[in-house]
N, C-alpha and C positions, 0 to 999 in steps of 0.2 A: 286492274291491278293484280300483279302476280305475287305468289307466296315467296318471301325471301329465302326460305329454307328449301324450296323446291319440293321434291318428292319425299324429303326426310320428315319423319314425324317423331316427336319426342313425347313419351308418355310420362304419366305421373310417377311410375315405378323408377324410371331412369333418373328423374329429378330427385326422388327420395334417396336413391342409392348414392348419388353424387353429394347430396346434402349430408348423409351419414359419413361418407369418406372425408368430406371437408371438416365435419365435427371432430372426427378422430385426429385429423392433422392438427387442428387447433388445440385439442387436449394434449397432444404430444409437445407442441410448442409451449403450452402453459407449464407442463412438467419441466421442460428444459429451462424455462425462465425461472422457475422456483429453485432449480439446482444452482443456477447462476447467482441468484439472490442469496442463497445459503452460503455459497462460496465467497461471495462478497462480504458477508457478515464475518466469516472466519478471517478474511484478509484484514478487515478493519480491526478486529481484536488483535491479530498478530502485529499490525502496525502500531497500535497503542502500546503493546508490550515492548516492542523494539524501541519505541520512542522513550518509554520510561527507563529502559536499561541504558540507553545512550545518555540520557540526562544524568543518571546515577554515575556513569563513568566520567562524564564531564565535571560533576561536582567533586569527585575524588581526585581529579587531576589538577585542579586549580592551585593547590599548595606547592606543586613542584617548581614552577617558575619563581614563586615567592621565596621558597627555601634556597634556590640557587642564587637569587639576588642577595639574600641575607648572608650567605656564605661568602659571596664575592665581596660584599661590603665589609664583612668581618676580616677577611684576608687583606683587604686594602688598608683597613685601620691598623692591623698588626704590622703590615709592611711599613706604614708611615711611622708608627711608634718605634719600630726597630731601627729605621733609618735615622730618626731624630735622636735616639739615644746612642747613636754611634755604633750600632751593631752591624752595619752594612759592610 
């Protein structure tokens, strides 16, 4: 049976160096994931703030159609009264 690597020999030092390089890469990835998680937390807070502000705007806007309907109804009543009293 022949050696699959042929004349190439890999020592413990090369394996150790590659293991350290891999560990550094994993640490870098871990730091990037932490940054992404932190950014996600900020986005969630911004989303909640925007949602609250939109809800406040929606609550402040509901009277406008109601007021318009009441004014239209009042003008209709006034027009009918004016017409029935012969003011037309």
